[in-house]
C-alpha positions as CSV (number, residue, x, y, z in Angstrom):
1,M,0.0,0.0,0.0
2,P,1.5,3.4,-1.0
3,S,2.9,5.4,1.9
4,R,1.8,9.0,2.7
5,T,5.2,10.2,1.4
6,T,4.6,8.4,-1.9
7,N,1.2,10.0,-2.4
8,E,2.6,13.4,-1.7
9,S,5.4,12.8,-4.2
10,A,2.9,11.8,-6.9
11,A,0.7,14.8,-6.1
12,S,3.7,17.1,-6.5
13,L,4.3,15.7,-10.0
14,G,1.0,17.1,-11.2
15,N,-2.0,15.4,-9.5
16,P,-4.8,17.9,-10.5
17,V,-7.0,17.3,-7.4
18,F,-4.0,18.0,-5.1
19,S,-3.0,21.1,-7.1
20,L,-6.5,22.6,-6.9
21,A,-6.7,21.8,-3.1
22,R,-3.5,23.8,-2.5
23,K,-4.7,26.8,-4.5
24,R,-8.3,27.1,-3.1
25,N,-9.5,27.4,0.4
26,S,-12.2,25.2,2.0
27,R,-15.1,27.5,1.2
28,Q,-14.1,27.7,-2.5
29,L,-13.7,24.0,-2.7
30,L,-17.2,23.5,-1.2
31,A,-18.7,26.0,-3.6
32,A,-17.0,24.1,-6.5
33,Q,-18.9,20.9,-5.5
34,S,-22.1,22.3,-3.9
35,L,-24.6,24.3,-6.0
36,R,-26.2,25.7,-2.9
37,A,-22.8,26.9,-1.5
38,F,-22.0,28.4,-4.9
39,A,-25.4,30.2,-5.0
40,S,-24.6,31.7,-1.6
41,A,-21.0,32.7,-2.6
42,V,-21.6,34.6,-5.8
43,E,-23.7,37.7,-6.4
44,I,-26.8,36.6,-8.3
45,P,-27.7,39.2,-10.9
46,G,-31.2,40.7,-10.5
47,V,-32.7,43.6,-12.3
48,P,-30.5,45.6,-14.7
49,V,-29.1,48.9,-13.6
50,R,-30.5,50.5,-16.8
51,F,-33.9,49.4,-17.8
52,D,-33.8,51.4,-21.0
53,D,-30.9,49.4,-22.3
54,E,-31.6,45.8,-23.3
55,T,-27.8,45.2,-23.7
56,C,-27.0,46.3,-20.1
57,E,-24.3,44.2,-18.6
58,D,-24.7,45.6,-15.0
59,F,-27.2,44.2,-12.6
60,Y,-28.3,44.8,-9.1
61,P,-27.7,41.7,-7.0
62,V,-30.6,39.6,-5.8
63,D,-31.0,40.4,-2.1
64,A,-33.9,38.1,-1.3
65,A,-33.1,35.1,1.0
66,F,-33.6,31.6,-0.3
67,G,-37.2,30.4,0.0
68,K,-37.9,26.9,1.1
69,H,-38.8,26.0,-2.5
70,H,-35.4,27.3,-3.7
71,L,-33.5,25.1,-1.3
72,L,-35.5,22.1,-2.4
73,W,-35.0,22.9,-6.1
74,L,-31.2,23.5,-5.6
75,E,-31.0,20.0,-4.0
76,C,-32.7,18.5,-7.1
77,L,-30.4,20.4,-9.5
78,Q,-27.5,19.2,-7.5
79,R,-28.7,15.6,-8.0
80,V,-28.7,16.3,-11.7
81,E,-25.1,17.5,-11.5
82,D,-24.1,14.5,-9.5
83,G,-25.6,12.1,-12.0
84,E,-28.5,10.9,-9.8
85,I,-31.3,12.3,-11.9
86,K,-31.3,12.3,-15.7
87,R,-34.7,14.1,-16.2
88,L,-35.9,16.7,-13.9
89,M,-39.2,18.7,-14.2
90,G,-40.3,21.6,-12.0
91,L,-43.8,23.0,-12.0
92,M,-44.0,26.4,-10.2
93,P,-46.1,29.6,-10.4
94,P,-45.0,32.9,-12.0
95,G,-42.5,35.0,-9.9
96,S,-41.1,32.1,-7.9
97,A,-37.5,32.8,-9.3
98,K,-37.4,29.4,-10.9
99,S,-35.5,30.8,-14.0
100,T,-32.9,32.5,-11.8
101,Y,-31.6,29.3,-10.3
102,T,-32.3,27.0,-13.3
103,S,-31.3,29.0,-16.3
104,I,-28.7,31.3,-14.8
105,V,-27.0,29.9,-11.6
106,F,-27.1,26.2,-12.4
107,P,-25.5,26.3,-15.9
108,V,-22.5,28.3,-14.8
109,H,-21.9,26.0,-11.9
110,V,-22.0,22.8,-13.9
111,M,-19.9,24.4,-16.6
112,G,-17.3,25.4,-14.1
113,R,-17.3,22.2,-12.2
114,F,-17.1,20.0,-15.3
115,P,-14.8,21.4,-18.0
116,K,-15.9,21.0,-21.7
117,T,-19.6,20.8,-20.7
118,Q,-22.0,22.1,-23.3
119,V,-25.3,23.4,-22.1
120,I,-28.3,24.6,-24.2
121,V,-31.0,26.8,-22.5
122,A,-34.2,27.1,-24.5
123,N,-37.2,29.3,-24.2
124,Y,-40.2,30.1,-26.4
125,G,-38.3,33.0,-27.9
126,S,-34.8,34.3,-28.2
127,D,-35.1,37.4,-26.0
128,L,-35.1,35.7,-22.6
129,P,-32.2,33.3,-23.4
130,R,-30.1,36.4,-24.3
131,K,-31.2,38.0,-21.0
132,W,-30.3,34.9,-19.0
133,G,-27.1,34.5,-20.9
134,R,-26.0,38.0,-19.9
135,K,-26.8,37.3,-16.3
136,A,-25.0,34.0,-16.4
137,R,-22.0,35.6,-18.0
138,A,-22.1,38.3,-15.3
139,I,-21.5,35.6,-12.7
140,V,-18.6,34.2,-14.7
141,R,-16.9,37.6,-14.7
142,Q,-17.0,37.8,-10.9
143,K,-13.7,37.3,-9.1
144,T,-15.4,34.8,-6.9
145,F,-16.2,32.6,-9.8
146,K,-12.6,32.7,-11.0
147,K,-11.3,31.8,-7.5
148,I,-13.8,28.9,-7.2
149,F,-13.2,27.3,-10.6
150,E,-9.9,28.8,-11.7
151,T,-11.3,29.6,-15.1
152,T,-12.6,32.7,-16.9
153,L,-14.8,33.8,-19.8
154,S,-13.2,32.8,-23.1
155,K,-12.2,35.8,-25.3
156,E,-13.0,33.9,-28.4
157,S,-16.7,33.4,-27.7
158,A,-18.5,36.0,-25.6
159,A,-21.9,36.8,-27.2
160,A,-24.8,37.3,-24.9
161,A,-26.6,34.1,-25.8
162,E,-23.6,32.0,-26.9
163,W,-20.3,32.2,-24.9
164,A,-17.7,29.8,-23.6
165,L,-15.3,29.4,-20.7
166,A,-11.6,29.0,-20.9
167,N,-12.0,25.5,-19.6
168,G,-13.8,24.5,-22.8
169,S,-17.4,24.6,-21.5
170,E,-20.0,26.3,-23.7
171,Y,-23.3,28.1,-23.0
172,M,-26.0,28.4,-25.8
173,G,-29.3,30.2,-25.3
174,A,-31.9,29.8,-28.0
175,G,-35.5,30.4,-28.9
176,L,-37.2,27.0,-29.5
177,L,-39.3,28.2,-32.4
178,T,-36.4,30.2,-33.9
179,G,-34.4,27.1,-34.6
180,I,-31.7,25.3,-32.6
181,T,-28.9,24.0,-34.8
182,G,-25.3,23.2,-34.7
183,N,-24.5,22.7,-31.1
184,R,-24.6,19.3,-29.3
185,A,-25.3,19.3,-25.6
186,D,-24.3,17.4,-22.4
187,G,-27.5,18.9,-20.9
188,V,-30.5,20.8,-22.1
189,I,-32.7,23.2,-20.1
190,W,-36.2,24.2,-21.3
191,D,-37.7,27.1,-19.4
192,D,-41.3,28.1,-20.1
193,L,-41.8,27.1,-23.7
194,I,-45.3,28.8,-23.9
195,K,-45.3,32.6,-24.2
196,G,-48.9,33.3,-23.1
197,R,-52.6,32.5,-23.2
198,E,-53.0,33.1,-26.9
199,Q,-50.3,30.7,-27.8
200,A,-51.3,28.2,-25.2
201,D,-54.9,28.0,-26.6
202,S,-53.7,27.6,-30.2
203,D,-53.7,23.9,-31.3
204,L,-51.3,24.9,-34.1
205,I,-48.7,26.6,-31.9
206,R,-48.8,23.8,-29.3
207,Q,-48.1,21.3,-32.0
208,K,-45.3,23.4,-33.5
209,T,-43.8,23.8,-30.0
210,W,-43.9,20.0,-29.4
211,D,-42.4,19.3,-32.8
212,A,-39.6,21.8,-32.2
213,Y,-39.0,20.3,-28.7
214,F,-38.9,16.8,-30.0
215,D,-37.1,17.3,-33.3
216,D,-34.9,20.3,-32.7
217,L,-34.0,20.3,-29.0
218,L,-33.9,16.7,-28.0
219,T,-31.9,15.7,-31.0
220,R,-29.1,18.1,-29.8
221,K,-28.6,15.9,-26.7
222,K,-25.5,13.7,-26.5
223,P,-25.9,10.1,-25.4
224,H,-26.5,10.1,-21.6
225,A,-27.1,13.9,-21.5
226,W,-29.4,15.2,-18.8
227,E,-32.6,17.2,-19.3
228,I,-34.3,19.8,-17.1
229,G,-37.7,21.3,-17.7
230,I,-39.0,24.2,-15.7
231,T,-42.4,25.7,-16.5
232,T,-45.6,27.3,-15.4
233,R,-48.6,25.3,-16.6
234,W,-50.7,27.0,-19.2
235,H,-52.7,24.2,-20.8
236,E,-53.3,20.5,-20.2
237,D,-51.8,19.9,-23.6
238,D,-48.5,21.9,-23.1
239,I,-45.1,20.2,-23.2
240,A,-45.3,19.1,-19.5
241,G,-48.9,17.9,-20.1
242,R,-47.8,15.7,-23.1
243,I,-45.0,14.2,-21.0
244,L,-46.8,13.6,-17.7
245,P,-49.1,10.6,-17.5
246,E,-52.8,11.2,-18.1
247,S,-53.5,10.2,-14.5
248,Y,-51.1,12.9,-13.1
249,N,-52.6,14.7,-10.1
250,G,-50.0,17.0,-8.8
251,E,-47.7,14.5,-7.0
252,S,-43.9,14.9,-6.8
253,G,-41.2,12.3,-7.1
254,L,-40.1,9.7,-9.8
255,I,-42.9,9.3,-12.3
256,D,-43.2,7.0,-15.3
257,C,-44.3,9.3,-18.1
258,R,-45.9,9.1,-21.5
259,D,-42.7,9.8,-23.4
260,G,-41.4,6.5,-22.2
261,N,-39.0,8.0,-19.6
262,R,-38.9,8.3,-15.8
263,W,-38.9,12.0,-14.7
264,Y,-38.3,13.3,-11.3
265,V,-41.1,15.8,-10.9
266,V,-41.3,18.7,-8.4
267,C,-44.8,20.2,-8.3
268,I,-45.1,23.3,-6.1
269,P,-48.5,25.1,-6.4
270,A,-48.9,28.6,-5.2
271,E,-51.0,27.2,-2.3
272,A,-50.7,23.7,-1.0
273,E,-53.5,21.4,-2.0
274,R,-52.2,17.9,-1.1
275,D,-51.5,16.4,2.3
276,D,-48.2,15.1,0.9
277,D,-47.1,18.6,-0.3
278,V,-43.5,18.4,-1.4
279,L,-42.5,21.4,0.8
280,G,-44.3,19.9,3.8
281,R,-46.9,22.7,3.8
282,K,-50.4,22.4,5.3
283,V,-53.2,22.7,2.8
284,G,-53.8,26.3,2.0
285,E,-50.3,27.5,2.9
286,R,-48.7,29.6,0.2
287,I,-45.3,29.4,-1.5
288,W,-42.5,31.7,-0.4
289,P,-44.5,33.6,2.2
290,E,-41.5,35.9,2.9
291,W,-41.9,37.2,-0.6
292,F,-45.5,36.7,-1.5
293,G,-47.7,38.7,0.9
294,E,-51.0,37.4,2.3
295,N,-53.1,39.0,-0.4
296,H,-50.7,38.7,-3.3
297,F,-52.6,35.9,-5.0
298,A,-56.1,37.3,-4.4
299,P,-56.5,39.0,-7.8
300,F,-55.6,35.8,-9.7
301,K,-58.0,33.7,-7.7
302,R,-60.9,35.7,-9.3
303,N,-60.1,33.9,-12.6
304,P,-60.6,30.2,-11.9
305,R,-58.8,29.1,-15.1
306,T,-55.7,31.4,-14.4
307,W,-55.6,30.3,-10.8
308,A,-55.9,26.6,-11.5
309,A,-53.3,26.5,-14.4
310,L,-50.7,29.2,-13.8
311,Y,-50.7,29.1,-10.0
312,Q,-51.9,25.7,-8.9
313,Q,-50.3,23.8,-11.9
314,R,-53.4,21.8,-12.7
315,P,-54.9,23.1,-16.0
316,A,-58.2,21.7,-17.0
317,P,-59.8,21.4,-20.4
318,E,-61.8,24.5,-21.3
319,E,-64.3,22.1,-23.0
320,G,-65.5,19.3,-20.7
321,D,-66.7,15.9,-21.8
322,Y,-70.3,16.6,-20.8
323,F,-70.6,20.4,-20.4
324,K,-69.2,23.0,-22.8
325,A,-67.9,26.3,-21.5
326,D,-70.2,28.4,-23.7
327,W,-73.2,26.7,-22.2
328,L,-72.5,28.3,-18.8
329,R,-74.2,31.6,-18.0
330,P,-74.1,33.5,-14.7
331,S,-77.5,34.0,-13.1
332,A,-78.2,36.5,-10.3
333,T,-81.4,34.7,-9.2
334,L,-82.9,31.2,-9.2
335,P,-86.4,30.4,-10.5
336,P,-88.9,29.6,-7.7
337,R,-88.2,26.2,-6.2
338,E,-91.7,25.0,-7.1
339,H,-90.8,25.5,-10.8
340,L,-87.7,23.3,-10.6
341,R,-87.1,19.6,-10.5
342,I,-84.3,19.1,-7.9
343,Y,-81.6,16.5,-8.2
344,G,-78.5,15.8,-6.1
345,G,-75.2,14.1,-7.0
346,S,-72.0,13.2,-5.4
347,D,-68.4,12.5,-6.4
348,Y,-66.5,10.8,-3.6
349,A,-62.7,10.9,-3.1
350,V,-61.4,7.3,-3.0
351,T,-57.6,7.8,-2.7
352,A,-56.5,8.4,0.9
353,G,-54.1,11.4,1.0
354,G,-54.3,11.8,-2.7
355,G,-55.4,15.4,-2.7
356,D,-58.8,14.7,-4.3
357,Y,-62.0,16.4,-3.2
358,T,-65.4,14.9,-2.3
359,V,-68.1,17.0,-4.0
360,H,-71.9,17.1,-3.4
361,A,-73.9,19.2,-5.9
362,V,-77.6,20.1,-6.0
363,V,-79.1,21.2,-9.3
364,G,-82.5,22.2,-10.5
365,L,-84.1,21.8,-14.0
366,D,-86.8,24.2,-15.2
367,G,-89.5,23.4,-17.7
368,D,-87.3,24.3,-20.6
369,G,-84.5,21.9,-19.6
370,R,-82.2,24.7,-18.3
371,M,-80.1,23.5,-15.4
372,Y,-79.3,25.7,-12.4
373,L,-76.6,25.1,-9.7
374,V,-78.5,25.4,-6.5
375,D,-75.8,24.4,-4.0
376,L,-72.4,22.9,-3.8
377,W,-70.3,21.3,-1.1
378,R,-66.6,20.6,-1.8
379,K,-64.0,19.4,0.8
380,R,-61.1,17.0,1.2
381,R,-62.7,14.3,3.3
382,P,-62.5,10.5,3.3
383,T,-65.5,8.7,1.8
384,S,-66.6,7.4,5.1
385,G,-66.6,10.8,6.6
386,S,-68.5,12.5,3.9
387,R,-71.6,10.3,3.7
388,R,-73.1,12.0,6.7
389,S,-72.5,15.4,5.2
390,A,-74.4,14.4,2.2
391,I,-77.7,14.1,4.1
392,W,-78.4,17.8,3.5
393,C,-78.8,17.0,-0.2
């Protein structure tokens, strides 16, 4: 067995690990291995110093502390770096800083930690990838980054959306529908591939987005490359919806998906709805309460579709199997009860702890066949505990 003296002699002849250990202190070494430590060590770029200049390279640093969901997500991203997860999907509401850590902080860490790593970051358009690329490049230019990884920005390739490190790693930001060609990737990140409601509701654009994802982005992956998808849900038929199983109900963890792969899914709605919430929240507790005030989500709750899809990550079809959206009309008053035939119906939750609701509804039919919703009861309650509550029907 080699002696300690022999090991030291070998290290002095050029062992790279030993050389790096001598040049960097313990905090820098930790930041080189730990994404969370790295995110704490560098200044994360926030808003630009000059809003009127889209090419601005100066940013105010993010001063908000990590939220509970950030720490969980950083752990998941770390597992991708360490090779434990090959496909990671995050479903989170707008404003949760998911892009900051996924499309800006994570790429520069993995590129610094593993030389010659090629990363593609894709969005619905090319503007945001350029913005993220500038912010990621701003981190690389910090002295702290150079001390941690002992590499710098390459002088040969330094465009906003396409730049490289001196250690051979490459960053490419691209709009999915503008074409992704040329580069191969050790890892791809897709971040909000739907621009807005108009695009989400277009069958044509959804199909074009899926085709570009499948034919243009995925074909850029090298064998054994990792993939990270981060998105706010817009539509049940968006990219996430086509990948997730039809029976998906907001659960987190390893999930067998319709694309034939196993994805590690992290679903964090604006307000917890499940007893097995991935953040350990109680039902009704909101995400990042230090940032989102008590009434922040109130305006969005007034639009049920917006609230369910963008904020709770559970989009539902606009057209149901039995009732069409344009059939529904608000009514300030009900016809007299004696003019209605009254019916009651129930839908019982059967999965313990599955986050499903038990629903009791009372409707009335008038002489012309118009149906009125008279009363509704909806709560999370086991089937055995809800039968008694149904007596009022």
